[in-house]
N, C-alpha and C positions, 0 to 999 in steps of 0.2 A: 504493500500500500504506500502510495506517495503522500508525504506530508509537506504542505506548503504553508508556512507561517506568513503572516502579513509582512513582517520586516524583511523576510528573505526575498520577496518579490521585487523586481526592478520597478521603478515608478511608473513606467509606461504600461506595465502589466497589471497594475492594481485597479482594474476597472473591467467589468463585464456587463454587456448590454443584454438584459433579459427580454427585451423587445426587438432584438436583432433578427436578421433574415434566417438564421440557422435555428432559431428557437421556435418550437411548435407553439401555435397560439393557445392551445388548451393547457390549462394548469390544474394542479391537483392539490388544493389546500388541505392541510392537516392540523393537528393540535399544536405542533411545535415547529412546523416548517411548511413551505410551499414547494411543490415538486414541478420542475420544468424539464421538458424533453428537448435535448439537443439533437436535431435531425442530422447534423453533419457528423457527429461522433458516434451516434447510436447509443448514447448514454442519457441518464437522467441526473439532474442537479437538484439536490435537496438544499434549499436556502433556508437556514434556520432563523427563528425569531431573534430579534436583537437582544433580548434578555437572556439568551443562552450563550454562554461563554465558549470560546474556541476550545479550551481544555475539556469542557463537558462533551462537545461534539467529538473530539479526538478519543476520549475515553469510550464513548458509545461506539464509534467506528471500530475500535480495537475489539470491543465485545462482539460486534457483529461478525468480524472476521474470525474470531475465535470460535464462535458458534458455527460459522460456515465450514471451517476446517474440521470441526468435530463431527458435523453431519456428513461430510464427505468421507471421513474415515469410518464412522459408525452410523450408517443410514437409519433414519426413522421410517419404519415400514409398519403399516397397520392394515389388517383385513377389514374390508368394508363391503357393503352391498350397494351396487349401483345398477339401475335399470333391471332390478330383480336378479342380478347375477353377482357372483363373488368377484371382487376386485381387490387390488392392493393399492393403498395410498402411500406414496413415497415422497418425503419432504426434504428439501434442502433450503439453505439460506443464501440469498443473493449477496455477494461480497461487496465491500467498499473498495474502489480502486484509488480514490484520492480524497483527502480531507484537507481543508485549508480555510483561509479567511481573506476576504477581499472586498472591494467596493462593488456593489451591483447597481445598475442603472435601469430604471423602468419608468416610462412616461416622464422622462426628464428629471426624476428624483434619484439622488445618489445616497446610498447608505451602506455601512460596513456590516457584513454578516459572516458568520462561519458557515461552511457548506461541506457537503460530501458529493462525490460522483460515483455512480454505480451503473452497471450495464442495464439497458432498457430491456424489460421482459414483456414481450408482446402477449396479447391475449386478455381474457376476462379475469377479473378478480373474483375470489369467492365472496360470499355475502350470506346474510341470513335469508331463508327462503322467501320471506315476504318482501325482500328488497331486490329480488332478482329481476333482470330486464327481459329474459326470455326463458322458455321452458327447459332448455338444456342446463342453463345456469341454475335454475330452480331445482332441477333434479340432482345436480352435483351438490348444491347447498344442503339438500335434505339428507345427503349421505354423511354429513358431519354435524355432530352436536357439541355441546359445551364440554363433555367429557373428552372428546377427541382433542380439542384445543388445550385443555388442561393436561392431557397426556404429552403433547408436544412441549408445553412449557416445562413440565417435570423432566422430560427426556433431555432437553437442552441443559437444564440446571445440573442434572446428575452427570452428564457426559462432559460438559465444558466448564462447570463451576461458574456459570453466568447466572446472576440472580436478577429478579425483577422482570423477567420475560412474561409478557402478556399478549399472546398472539391474537390479533383481531382478524377475522376473515377478510375484511376489505384490504388487508395488507398481505394477502396471499394470492398469487396468480396460479391458475391451473391449466393443465393440458391433458386431454384424454387420449390414451393409447388403447383403442379397442382391440387391437390384435393381441396385445399382451395382457389385456384386462388390467391396466394400471391407470391411476390418476396421479400425474406428476404435479407436485405442489412446490412453488418457489416463494419463500417468505421474504418480503421486501422491507419489513420493519419489525423489530422485536417487541415494540411496545408503543402505545400512543404517546407517552411522555418519556423521552430518552433519559431524563434525569433519574428515572426509577431503575434503570439498568446498570448493574455494577458487576464487577468481577471479584470473586473471593480473593482476599489477600492482595488486592491490587495496590500497587504503590503509586498509581497515577493520582494527580490532584492539581490544584491550582486555584487561582482566584484573580 
């Protein structure tokens, strides 16, 4: 993971236009950040709220990558039923490629924010059944209940020693492999509030 602190950047690089031609017009606001898609790089940029410090985003990004490596080494696999047939649900975590802090400009306004960059994962997000936009998404959503998400939270905690994980289905992208009867899940955020996510015995900190 590349780490780019504000002071390490040359002056001419300390600004990024979020309304530039390479940025997809659709944005995805969350509790602690707004997600922008960079069509040129094929990545997404999480621009965090100004009250979230750079060291907090760095700590969270390191926790994400620890969880991603852990699930790559020890996959989470659960037997489920989908379309009245037995399937396996396989989950992994989308890693962070870059974390930094810079000025962002949108609609002529410039402000400094911490950010992360991750690969863009195409496809629908999971959701609760009553929030689904089509029947297939609704059928997938019905295959997972609160106990399933609690199971992922506990699995990540036990395998990677990351605490405060609270997977929300809206932060999980899915892909169906009907030939192998698998539903592949990619977790894009470990929790609604990144400040809740910590690593046991972490020496990270700051202020």
